[in-house]
C-alpha positions as CSV (number, residue, x, y, z in Angstrom):
1,M,0.0,0.0,0.0
2,S,2.9,2.4,0.8
3,Q,4.2,1.8,-2.7
4,I,0.9,2.7,-4.3
5,L,0.6,5.9,-2.2
6,S,4.1,6.9,-3.2
7,I,3.2,6.3,-6.9
8,L,0.0,8.4,-6.5
9,E,1.9,11.2,-5.0
10,N,4.5,11.2,-7.7
11,L,1.8,10.9,-10.4
12,E,0.0,14.0,-9.0
13,R,3.1,16.1,-9.1
14,L,4.1,14.9,-12.6
15,N,0.6,15.5,-14.0
16,Y,0.6,19.0,-12.6
17,E,4.1,19.8,-14.1
18,I,3.2,18.3,-17.4
19,S,-0.1,20.1,-17.6
20,T,1.6,23.4,-16.8
21,E,4.3,22.9,-19.4
22,S,1.8,21.9,-22.1
23,R,-0.4,24.8,-21.3
24,L,2.4,27.4,-21.5
25,V,3.4,26.1,-25.0
26,R,-0.2,25.9,-26.1
27,V,-1.1,29.4,-25.2
28,G,2.1,30.9,-26.8
29,L,3.9,31.9,-23.6
30,K,6.7,29.4,-24.1
31,E,8.2,28.5,-27.5
32,E,10.1,25.3,-26.7
33,Q,8.4,22.3,-25.0
34,N,10.6,20.2,-22.6
35,M,8.5,17.3,-21.3
36,R,11.6,15.1,-21.3
37,Q,13.3,17.1,-18.5
38,I,10.1,16.9,-16.4
39,L,9.6,13.2,-17.0
40,S,13.2,12.5,-16.0
41,K,12.4,13.7,-12.5
42,Y,10.0,10.8,-12.0
43,P,11.8,7.6,-13.0
44,V,9.5,5.4,-10.9
45,L,6.6,6.3,-13.2
46,T,8.4,5.4,-16.4
47,Q,9.6,1.9,-15.4
48,L,7.9,-1.0,-17.1
49,E,8.5,-3.1,-14.0
50,V,6.4,-0.8,-11.9
51,F,3.5,-1.0,-14.4
52,L,3.7,-4.8,-14.4
53,Q,3.7,-5.0,-10.6
54,L,0.7,-2.8,-10.4
55,K,-1.1,-4.7,-13.1
56,D,-0.5,-7.9,-11.2
57,Q,-1.8,-6.4,-8.0
58,A,-4.9,-5.1,-9.8
59,S,-5.6,-8.6,-11.2
60,R,-5.6,-10.0,-7.7
61,Q,-7.7,-7.3,-6.1
62,R,-11.2,-8.5,-5.1
63,D,-12.8,-5.3,-3.8
64,P,-14.6,-3.7,-6.8
65,D,-13.8,-0.1,-5.9
66,L,-10.2,-0.7,-5.0
67,K,-9.8,-2.8,-8.2
68,E,-11.2,0.0,-10.3
69,R,-9.0,2.6,-8.8
70,L,-5.9,0.4,-9.1
71,E,-6.7,-0.4,-12.8
72,R,-6.9,3.4,-13.5
73,L,-3.5,3.8,-11.8
74,V,-2.1,0.9,-13.9
75,F,-3.1,2.6,-17.2
76,S,-2.0,6.0,-16.0
77,C,1.4,4.6,-15.3
78,L,1.5,2.8,-18.6
79,E,0.7,6.1,-20.3
80,W,3.8,7.6,-18.9
81,V,5.9,4.5,-19.6
82,L,4.7,4.8,-23.2
83,H,5.3,8.6,-23.3
84,A,8.9,8.0,-22.1
85,Q,9.5,6.1,-25.3
86,V,8.5,9.1,-27.5
87,V,9.0,12.2,-25.3
88,A,12.0,13.5,-27.2
89,L,10.1,13.3,-30.4
90,D,7.0,14.9,-28.9
91,D,9.1,17.8,-27.6
92,Q,10.6,18.2,-31.1
93,M,7.2,18.1,-32.7
94,E,5.5,20.6,-30.4
95,T,8.5,23.0,-30.7
96,F,8.5,22.6,-34.5
97,L,4.8,23.5,-34.7
98,S,5.3,26.4,-32.3
99,K,7.9,27.9,-34.6
100,A,6.5,26.9,-37.9
101,T,5.4,29.6,-40.3
102,A,3.9,29.6,-43.8
103,E,4.3,32.2,-46.5
104,V,0.9,33.0,-48.2
105,I,0.9,35.8,-50.8
106,G,4.0,37.4,-49.4
107,E,2.8,37.2,-45.7
108,K,4.5,35.0,-43.1
109,I,1.8,33.4,-40.9
110,P,2.5,31.2,-37.8
111,Y,1.1,27.7,-38.2
112,H,-1.2,28.1,-35.2
113,D,-2.7,31.2,-36.8
114,L,-3.6,29.5,-40.1
115,Y,-6.8,27.8,-39.0
116,P,-8.4,31.0,-37.5
117,R,-7.4,32.8,-40.6
118,I,-9.2,30.2,-42.8
119,Q,-12.3,30.6,-40.6
120,K,-12.4,34.3,-41.2
121,E,-11.1,34.6,-44.8
122,K,-13.9,35.6,-47.1
123,D,-12.0,35.0,-50.4
124,F,-12.4,31.4,-51.7
125,A,-9.0,31.3,-53.4
126,K,-7.1,32.6,-50.4
127,R,-8.8,30.0,-48.2
128,E,-7.4,27.4,-50.5
129,L,-3.9,28.9,-50.3
130,L,-4.1,29.0,-46.5
131,G,-5.3,25.4,-46.4
132,T,-2.5,24.3,-48.7
133,A,0.0,26.0,-46.5
134,A,-1.3,24.1,-43.5
135,Q,-1.0,20.8,-45.4
136,T,2.7,21.7,-46.3
137,I,3.5,22.0,-42.6
138,H,1.6,18.7,-42.0
139,R,3.8,17.0,-44.6
140,Q,6.9,18.3,-42.8
141,G,5.5,17.1,-39.4
142,N,4.3,13.7,-40.4
143,P,7.7,11.9,-39.9
144,Y,7.7,12.9,-36.2
145,L,4.2,11.5,-35.8
146,I,5.0,8.3,-37.7
147,Q,8.1,7.6,-35.6
148,M,6.1,8.2,-32.4
149,L,3.4,5.8,-33.5
150,E,5.9,3.1,-34.5
151,K,7.6,3.3,-31.1
152,E,4.4,3.2,-29.2
153,L,3.0,0.2,-31.1
154,D,6.2,-1.7,-30.9
155,F,6.3,-1.1,-27.1
156,L,2.7,-2.1,-26.5
157,K,3.2,-5.4,-28.3
158,K,6.7,-6.4,-27.3
159,S,6.8,-5.1,-23.7
160,A,3.4,-4.2,-22.4
161,G,1.6,-7.4,-23.5
162,F,-1.1,-6.0,-25.8
163,S,-1.8,-7.5,-29.2
164,G,-2.3,-4.1,-30.7
165,Y,-3.4,-0.5,-30.2
166,I,-7.1,-1.2,-30.4
167,F,-6.9,-3.9,-27.7
168,Y,-4.9,-1.5,-25.5
169,C,-7.5,1.3,-25.8
170,Q,-10.4,-1.1,-25.3
171,E,-8.9,-2.5,-22.1
172,K,-8.0,0.9,-20.8
173,K,-11.4,2.4,-21.4
174,K,-13.4,-0.8,-20.8
175,F,-15.2,-0.2,-24.1
176,D,-15.9,-2.3,-27.2
177,Y,-15.1,-0.2,-30.3
178,S,-16.2,-2.9,-32.8
179,K,-19.6,-3.1,-31.2
180,F,-20.0,0.7,-31.2
181,R,-19.1,1.0,-34.9
182,Q,-22.2,-0.5,-36.5
183,P,-24.9,1.6,-34.8
184,L,-23.0,4.7,-35.8
185,W,-22.6,3.6,-39.4
186,N,-26.4,2.8,-39.6
187,S,-27.1,6.3,-38.2
188,Q,-25.0,8.1,-40.8
189,K,-26.8,6.1,-43.5
190,R,-30.2,7.3,-42.1
191,T,-29.1,10.9,-42.1
192,A,-27.2,10.9,-45.4
193,S,-29.9,12.1,-47.8
194,F,-31.1,15.1,-45.9
195,Y,-27.5,16.0,-44.9
196,H,-26.7,16.2,-48.6
197,S,-29.7,18.3,-49.6
198,H,-29.3,20.8,-46.7
199,M,-25.5,21.1,-47.0
200,Q,-25.7,21.5,-50.8
201,R,-28.4,24.2,-50.3
202,W,-26.0,26.0,-47.9
203,L,-23.2,25.9,-50.4
204,D,-25.4,27.2,-53.2
205,Q,-26.4,30.2,-51.0
206,T,-22.8,31.0,-50.0
207,I,-19.8,29.9,-52.0
208,Q,-21.6,28.6,-55.1
209,K,-19.6,25.4,-55.2
210,P,-20.8,21.7,-55.4
211,L,-20.4,19.2,-52.7
212,G,-17.9,16.5,-53.5
213,S,-15.3,18.8,-55.0
214,T,-15.0,21.5,-52.3
215,S,-12.2,21.1,-49.8
216,R,-12.6,20.8,-46.1
217,W,-11.1,24.3,-45.6
218,H,-14.3,25.9,-46.9
219,A,-16.3,23.9,-44.4
220,S,-14.3,25.6,-41.7
221,Y,-15.3,29.0,-43.1
222,L,-19.0,28.0,-43.3
223,L,-19.2,26.6,-39.8
224,K,-18.3,30.0,-38.4
225,I,-21.7,31.2,-39.7
226,E,-20.3,34.7,-40.0
227,Q,-23.6,36.1,-41.3
228,F,-24.7,36.3,-37.7
229,D,-21.5,37.9,-36.3
230,D,-23.1,41.2,-35.5
231,L,-25.5,39.4,-33.1
232,F,-22.6,37.9,-31.2
233,P,-20.2,40.8,-30.6
234,Q,-16.7,40.4,-29.1
235,K,-17.1,43.6,-27.1
236,G,-18.5,42.8,-23.7
237,F,-18.2,39.1,-24.6
238,L,-17.6,37.7,-21.0
239,K,-20.4,39.9,-19.6
240,R,-22.9,38.7,-22.2
241,I,-21.9,35.0,-22.0
242,G,-22.1,35.3,-18.2
243,R,-25.9,35.7,-18.5
244,T,-26.1,32.1,-19.4
245,F,-24.5,31.0,-16.1
246,S,-26.5,33.6,-14.1
247,A,-29.7,32.1,-15.6
248,L,-28.6,28.7,-14.3
249,G,-27.8,30.3,-10.9
250,I,-24.0,30.3,-11.3
251,D,-21.7,33.3,-10.9
252,L,-18.7,32.4,-13.1
253,D,-16.8,35.4,-11.9
254,S,-16.8,34.1,-8.4
255,Y,-14.9,30.9,-9.3
256,K,-11.4,31.6,-8.1
257,N,-10.3,28.1,-9.3
258,I,-11.2,28.8,-12.9
259,H,-8.7,30.9,-14.8
260,V,-9.8,32.2,-18.2
261,D,-7.2,32.9,-21.0
262,M,-8.7,34.6,-24.1
263,E,-5.7,36.6,-25.1
264,E,-4.8,36.7,-28.8
265,R,-1.2,35.6,-29.3
266,P,0.1,34.8,-32.8
267,R,1.6,31.4,-31.7
268,K,-1.3,30.4,-29.5
269,N,-2.9,27.1,-30.5
270,P,-6.3,27.9,-32.0
271,R,-7.9,24.8,-30.6
272,A,-9.7,25.7,-27.4
273,C,-9.2,23.5,-24.4
274,C,-9.6,23.1,-20.7
275,Y,-6.7,22.1,-18.4
276,G,-7.7,20.5,-15.1
277,S,-4.3,21.0,-13.7
278,K,-5.3,20.3,-10.1
279,I,-8.9,19.3,-9.7
280,P,-10.9,21.1,-8.3
281,Q,-8.4,23.7,-7.1
282,E,-6.8,24.9,-10.4
283,I,-8.7,24.9,-13.8
284,H,-7.6,26.8,-17.0
285,L,-10.1,27.6,-19.7
286,I,-8.3,28.5,-22.9
287,M,-9.5,29.8,-26.2
288,K,-8.4,32.0,-29.1
289,P,-11.3,34.2,-30.1
290,V,-12.2,34.4,-33.8
291,G,-15.3,36.5,-33.4
292,G,-19.0,35.8,-33.7
293,H,-21.3,32.9,-32.8
294,S,-18.5,30.4,-32.7
295,D,-16.8,32.2,-29.8
296,Y,-19.9,31.8,-27.7
297,E,-20.3,28.1,-28.4
298,T,-16.6,27.4,-27.9
299,F,-16.5,29.2,-24.6
300,L,-19.6,27.4,-23.4
301,H,-18.1,24.1,-24.4
302,E,-14.9,24.6,-22.5
303,A,-17.0,26.0,-19.6
304,G,-18.8,22.7,-19.4
305,H,-15.4,21.0,-18.8
306,A,-14.3,23.7,-16.4
307,L,-17.5,23.6,-14.2
308,H,-17.3,19.8,-14.2
309,N,-13.8,20.0,-12.9
310,A,-14.4,22.9,-10.5
311,H,-17.4,21.2,-8.8
312,T,-15.7,17.8,-8.4
313,A,-15.8,16.9,-4.8
314,P,-12.3,17.5,-3.4
315,G,-12.7,14.5,-1.1
316,L,-12.8,12.0,-4.0
317,P,-9.8,9.8,-4.5
318,Y,-7.3,11.2,-7.0
319,E,-8.2,8.4,-9.4
320,Y,-11.8,9.7,-9.6
321,R,-10.8,13.3,-10.0
322,H,-8.0,13.0,-12.5
323,L,-7.7,9.4,-13.9
324,S,-10.8,9.0,-16.1
325,R,-11.4,5.9,-18.1
326,S,-12.5,8.0,-21.1
327,N,-13.2,11.6,-21.9
328,A,-16.8,10.9,-22.8
329,L,-18.4,12.1,-19.6
330,S,-16.8,15.5,-19.5
331,E,-17.5,15.9,-23.2
332,T,-21.2,15.3,-22.5
333,Y,-21.3,18.2,-20.1
334,A,-19.3,20.3,-22.6
335,F,-21.7,19.6,-25.5
336,L,-24.7,20.2,-23.2
337,L,-23.6,23.8,-22.5
338,Q,-22.3,24.4,-26.0
339,N,-25.6,23.4,-27.6
340,V,-27.4,26.0,-25.6
341,T,-26.4,28.3,-28.5
342,M,-28.8,26.4,-30.8
343,N,-31.7,26.7,-28.3
344,A,-34.3,29.2,-29.7
345,E,-35.4,30.3,-26.2
346,W,-31.8,31.1,-25.2
347,L,-31.3,33.0,-28.4
348,K,-34.4,35.1,-27.8
349,Q,-34.3,35.6,-24.0
350,L,-30.6,36.0,-23.4
351,M,-29.3,37.3,-26.7
352,G,-32.3,39.4,-27.6
353,I,-32.6,37.9,-31.1
354,D,-36.0,37.9,-32.8
355,R,-37.9,34.7,-33.3
356,S,-37.3,34.5,-37.1
357,T,-33.5,35.0,-36.8
358,A,-33.4,32.6,-33.8
359,R,-35.0,30.0,-36.0
360,R,-32.4,30.5,-38.8
361,I,-29.6,30.3,-36.3
362,R,-31.0,27.0,-34.9
363,Y,-31.2,25.7,-38.4
364,Y,-27.5,26.3,-39.2
365,R,-26.3,25.2,-35.8
366,I,-28.2,21.8,-36.2
367,L,-26.7,21.5,-39.7
368,I,-23.2,22.2,-38.3
369,D,-23.8,19.6,-35.6
370,L,-24.9,17.0,-38.2
371,Y,-21.7,17.8,-40.3
372,M,-19.5,17.4,-37.2
373,F,-21.3,14.2,-36.2
374,R,-20.8,12.7,-39.6
375,R,-17.2,13.9,-39.7
376,Y,-16.5,12.1,-36.4
377,V,-18.2,8.9,-37.5
378,G,-15.8,9.1,-40.4
379,K,-12.8,9.8,-38.2
380,F,-13.6,7.0,-35.8
381,T,-14.2,4.5,-38.6
382,A,-11.0,5.5,-40.3
383,E,-9.0,5.3,-37.1
384,L,-10.3,1.9,-36.3
385,E,-9.4,0.6,-39.8
386,F,-6.0,2.4,-39.6
387,F,-5.0,0.6,-36.4
388,Q,-6.4,-2.7,-37.7
389,K,-4.1,-2.5,-40.8
390,E,-1.2,-0.6,-39.1
391,D,-0.2,0.9,-42.5
392,L,1.1,4.0,-40.7
393,R,2.2,5.9,-43.8
394,N,-1.1,5.5,-45.6
395,G,-3.6,8.3,-45.2
396,R,-5.9,7.3,-48.1
397,G,-8.4,5.4,-45.9
398,Y,-8.8,8.5,-43.8
399,S,-9.2,10.9,-46.7
400,S,-11.6,8.6,-48.5
401,L,-13.9,8.1,-45.5
402,L,-14.0,11.7,-44.4
403,T,-14.7,12.8,-48.0
404,E,-17.5,10.2,-48.3
405,L,-19.3,11.1,-45.0
406,T,-18.9,14.9,-45.1
407,E,-18.8,15.4,-48.9
408,F,-16.0,17.9,-48.5
409,T,-12.6,16.7,-49.9
410,Y,-9.9,15.7,-47.4
411,D,-6.3,15.4,-48.4
412,P,-4.4,12.2,-47.2
413,V,-1.4,14.3,-46.0
414,S,-3.3,15.6,-43.0
415,Y,-4.4,12.3,-41.6
416,L,-2.1,12.1,-38.6
417,F,-2.8,15.8,-37.6
418,D,-6.5,15.0,-37.5
419,M,-6.1,12.0,-35.3
420,D,-6.5,12.3,-31.5
421,E,-5.0,9.8,-29.1
422,E,-6.8,6.7,-27.8
423,F,-9.9,7.0,-30.0
424,Y,-11.0,10.4,-28.6
425,S,-13.3,10.4,-31.6
426,A,-15.3,7.6,-30.0
427,D,-15.4,9.6,-26.7
428,Y,-16.9,12.5,-28.7
429,L,-19.5,10.3,-30.3
430,R,-20.5,8.8,-27.0
431,A,-20.9,12.3,-25.7
432,W,-22.9,13.4,-28.7
433,I,-25.4,10.6,-28.1
434,A,-25.5,11.1,-24.3
435,E,-25.9,14.9,-24.5
436,A,-28.9,14.6,-26.8
437,Q,-30.5,12.2,-24.3
438,L,-29.6,14.4,-21.3
439,E,-31.1,17.5,-23.1
440,Q,-34.3,15.5,-23.9
441,F,-34.6,14.6,-20.2
442,L,-34.0,18.2,-19.1
443,I,-36.7,19.5,-21.5
444,Q,-39.1,17.0,-20.2
445,Q,-38.3,18.0,-16.7
446,S,-38.2,21.8,-17.1
447,G,-39.3,22.8,-20.6
448,P,-37.4,24.4,-23.5
449,S,-35.7,26.9,-21.1
450,W,-34.2,24.1,-19.1
451,W,-30.9,26.1,-19.0
452,S,-32.6,28.5,-16.5
453,S,-34.1,25.9,-14.2
454,R,-33.1,25.3,-10.6
455,K,-33.8,21.6,-11.2
456,T,-31.2,21.6,-14.0
457,K,-28.6,23.2,-11.7
458,D,-29.3,20.8,-8.9
459,L,-28.9,17.8,-11.3
460,L,-25.7,19.1,-12.9
461,M,-24.2,20.0,-9.5
462,D,-24.8,16.4,-8.3
463,F,-23.4,14.9,-11.5
464,W,-20.4,17.3,-11.6
465,S,-19.5,16.5,-7.9
466,R,-19.0,12.8,-8.9
467,G,-15.9,13.8,-10.9
468,E,-14.8,11.1,-13.3
469,K,-16.1,8.1,-11.3
470,Q,-18.8,7.2,-13.9
471,E,-19.2,7.0,-17.6
472,P,-22.0,8.9,-19.4
473,E,-24.0,5.8,-20.2
474,E,-24.3,5.1,-16.4
475,L,-25.8,8.5,-15.8
476,I,-28.2,8.1,-18.7
477,Q,-29.3,4.8,-17.3
478,E,-29.7,6.4,-13.9
479,L,-32.2,8.9,-15.5
480,G,-34.3,6.0,-16.8
481,M,-33.1,6.1,-20.4
482,K,-31.4,3.5,-22.6
483,P,-27.7,4.0,-23.2
484,F,-26.5,4.5,-26.8
485,D,-30.0,5.4,-28.0
486,L,-29.4,7.5,-31.1
487,S,-33.0,8.5,-31.6
488,P,-32.9,11.8,-29.6
489,L,-29.9,12.9,-31.6
490,E,-31.4,11.9,-34.9
491,A,-34.6,13.7,-34.0
492,R,-32.6,16.9,-33.7
493,F,-31.1,16.4,-37.1
494,V,-34.5,15.6,-38.8
495,E,-35.8,18.9,-37.4
496,L,-33.8,20.6,-40.3
497,D,-36.6,19.8,-42.7
498,D,-39.1,21.8,-40.5
499,L,-36.7,24.8,-40.0
500,V,-36.0,25.5,-43.7
């Protein structure tokens, strides 16, 4: 037991240091990442022998709660043993991206500023150039990512006792990916025809280009729905967004444990995130504003993570505060708050938008949600096939599936840059399903303005306080609903026909 306590103490310190280092590089306050130096201070966490000893102890544990906590510790240690194999490459990769620039029409643009520029760029040809510039940097970075994957797969098979990456992830997350795949594929088939008709209609109204031959970079521009930017001003953003939390009975400004970084820095990673550096004492909500409606939904998404972390009961064991099996639960809360921005009552009551315009915004937000859902079904399917074949230098399966399901063209060169670790795509999809079910429950309980109900606040506070102890399907079942039921999500998508 003393060994386990010592490992937990070391793990807590390491996770905090790594989180801080990653955050500083991500927000553009540090140019060079040095995880290797940090990891070298905790040799006990990077030793294969320690992982194997813990795994053996977990297999012999009979108490269900202690067994669960020990298994989480086992996989957390394995994560750092794995990371030790590639940490030097990871540092090189993150430093490369932090310093990388692209020249577009005589202008030097930092890599991390390319995506926000694509979202805001009104000129079709220049969006193409910006996207091509990003792909050039992806091509340069791919060797790092391939080497990292090769090392990780080799270690998992030869040293850690797993037959492959899929089996490792399934055991870590206690989730069957092959069983999850078919319902998702059936769902994308059911939504394919009206996705095509509504998305082509949108392209006809905006960029006058056909689906099937328009690159993914233009989807990024469309998804910003810049035609509504004036209704979602940057000036007074935090005050305006704060009304949502106030309606729920939450004063976000009073949370001393949530630190918000919305500064615009050229080398700041544009992908918003939330760092639970020390849960619940220190939470960082990070985003890079691009203006308009997307800022509001992005902030609310990350606030879902932040509030979940900030309300986690401090007395919970470290394993239930920091060592989640998957990310699906926290993503469920994030999607729930994010999707308030498609709620017509929220748009009217809190944003002062007229009924007709609120209806149009809901239409486009649902269409965006459908695009993203189909994109992630494509990502998950491509990643599953990628790790089944282990043809690490081949991005054609990725580009083919993403192109088929979104009908925007994807280039194979970006496949590794679009891939998140440990099937995070499946975590997102689980959250998509659970969020739609949770929203349906809240509407039945409190009506369309569920986001201003005391019952909603009480329910969320209870769920948030449990930290990462459960998975979203367990909470859905607790509410009397069937886990993995796609009908509430699909009902939202079908609403597009009524909103035209």
